[in-house]
N, C-alpha and C positions, 0 to 999 in steps of 0.2 A: 664723756670721757672719764668722769669721776667713777663710774661703775667699773671701768677697766682697772683703775688703780685700787679700787676696793677689793676686787677679786683677783688681783694679780698674783698673789701668793698661791691661791688655789690653782690657777692656770699653770704657774711655774712647777708646782709639785706634781700636778697631773702629767704634764709633758715629761718631766724627769722620770716619773714612775714608768711611763710607757717606754721611754728610751732604755731604761734599765731592764725592763721586761724583755724587750727585743734583743738587748745585749746578752742577757742570760739565756734566752731561748736559742740564740744562734751561735753561742760561744762553743768552740771546740773543746776547750779545756774543761768547761763545766759538764759538757756531754760525756767526755772521757771519765771524769770523776764519778758521774752518776752510773756509768757502765761498770766501773770498778766496784762501786758500792753494791750494785745489784749482784755481781758475781761473788762477793764475799758473803759468808753466812753469819755475820755478826748482828746482834740486836741493836748495837749502837749505830752500825752502818745503816740499818733500816730506818732508824730515827733521823739520821742526816738526810737520807733520801726523801723521806716524807717532808721534812722541814724545807728542803730546797724546792720541792714540787709545790707545796702549799705557799711558800714565799713568792714563788714565780707567779702563781695565779692571783695572789693578793696584790702584787704590783699591777697586774693587768686590770683587775677589777677596780682598784683605786684610781688608776689612770682613766679608765673609761667612764666611771661614775663621776669623777671630778670634772672631766670635760663636758659630760652631760649636764651637770649642775651649773657649770659656768655658762654653757649655751642657754640653758633655761633662764638663768638670771639676766643674761644679756637681752634675750628676747622679751622677757618680762619688763625690763627697764625701757626697752625701745617702744614696745607697743602699749605699755602702761602710761607713758607720757602723752601719747597722741590721742 
């Protein structure tokens, strides 16, 4: 159980990151904002669009890799002791 408390912060941030990713991915207001940005011909708007897309996938990758690392550490602790 000590390993769970040791990596609890990693698990918490990974789950929060995935929840935030799914919120951003399924949010109507963010989708409408992205559509508005795509329709405009501004260079700043394109930067906002790219930032939102990269940020969304960063949240997804951090969540997945964090959960994979947590699972790896849990399995390593479980099978390493036996």
